[in-house]
C-alpha positions in Angstrom: 13.6 5.4 36.9 15.1 8.2 34.8 14.1 9.1 31.3 16.9 7.3 29.6 16.1 4.0 31.4 12.4 4.4 30.5 13.3 5.1 26.9 15.6 2.0 26.8 12.8 -0.1 28.4 10.3 1.1 25.8 12.6 0.4 22.9 13.4 -3.0 24.2 9.7 -3.8 24.4 9.2 -2.6 20.8 12.1 -4.6 19.6 10.9 -7.7 21.3 7.3 -7.4 20.2 6.0 -9.5 17.4 4.8 -8.3 14.0 1.2 -7.7 13.3 -0.3 -10.4 11.1 -1.0 -9.3 7.5 -4.5 -8.1 6.7 -6.8 -10.7 5.2 -8.6 -10.2 1.9 -11.7 -8.7 3.5 -9.7 -6.1 5.4 -7.6 -5.2 2.3 -10.8 -4.7 0.3 -12.1 -2.4 3.0 -8.9 -0.4 2.9 -9.1 -0.1 -0.9 -12.8 0.8 -0.9 -12.2 3.6 1.7 -9.2 4.8 -0.3 -11.2 5.1 -3.5 -14.0 6.9 -1.6 -11.5 9.3 0.1 -9.7 10.1 -3.1 -12.9 10.7 -4.9 -14.1 13.1 -2.1 -10.8 14.9 -1.8 -10.6 15.6 -5.6 -14.3 15.8 -6.4 -14.3 13.2 -9.1 -16.0 9.8 -9.9 -13.3 7.1 -10.3 -14.0 4.6 -13.0 -13.2 1.7 -10.7 -14.2 0.6 -7.3 -12.2 -0.8 -4.4 -12.5 -4.4 -5.5 -11.0 -3.6 -8.9 -8.3 -1.5 -7.4 -7.4 -4.3 -5.0 -7.2 -6.8 -7.9 -4.9 -4.4 -9.8 -2.6 -3.9 -6.8 -2.5 -7.6 -6.1 -1.4 -8.2 -9.7 1.5 -5.8 -9.0 2.3 -7.2 -5.6 1.2 -10.8 -5.4 3.4 -11.6 -2.4 1.3 -11.7 0.8 4.2 -10.2 2.8 4.1 -6.9 0.8 3.9 -4.0 3.2 0.5 -2.5 3.6 1.9 1.0 3.2 3.4 -0.1 -0.2 0.0 -1.4 -1.4 -1.7 1.9 -0.2 1.0 3.9 -1.9 0.5 2.0 -5.2 -3.3 2.4 -4.9 -3.0 6.2 -4.4 -0.6 6.5 -7.3 -3.0 4.4 -9.4 -5.9 6.7 -8.5 -3.8 9.9 -9.1 -2.8 8.7 -12.5 -6.4 7.7 -13.4 -7.6 11.1 -12.3 -4.9 13.0 -14.2 -4.7 11.0 -17.4 -8.0 9.1 -17.6 -6.3 5.8 -18.0 -4.5 3.2 -15.8 -0.8 3.8 -15.1 2.2 2.0 -16.5 5.0 2.0 -14.0 7.9 0.0 -12.6 7.6 -2.0 -9.4 10.8 -0.3 -8.2 8.9 3.1 -8.4 6.7 1.8 -5.5 8.9 -0.3 -3.4 10.3 1.4 -0.3 13.0 -1.1 0.4 14.7 -2.9 -2.5 16.5 -5.1 0.0 13.1 -6.5 1.1 13.2 -8.7 -2.0 9.5 -8.5 -2.5 9.7 -8.4 -6.3 12.2 -7.7 -9.1 11.8 -4.8 -11.5 9.2 -5.5 -14.1 7.2 -3.4 -16.5 3.5 -3.4 -15.4 1.0 -2.9 -18.1 -2.8 -3.2 -18.0 
């Protein structure tokens, strides 16, 4: 089998594979806890919130269960960056965080604490 045929076969397998199920609450909490810990270690600071509170904040922004994990992670990192730089929670537009407006996850909305 030549390289092109192997590549086509691999792409077909990827295209026909199912999606991974979304993470459950416990897994999402673990991700947020590790993200807070990693951010604190990387920048040498003590965040004023823990993983559980960060998860709650992100879920207020993205209540849809089908929101991409990478979008939630991106929102969490931006939240922590803002908290580190300005000492207060951010105010931003959902559209600032969405990667694909066509996904229809949420409409633009002001998000305030």
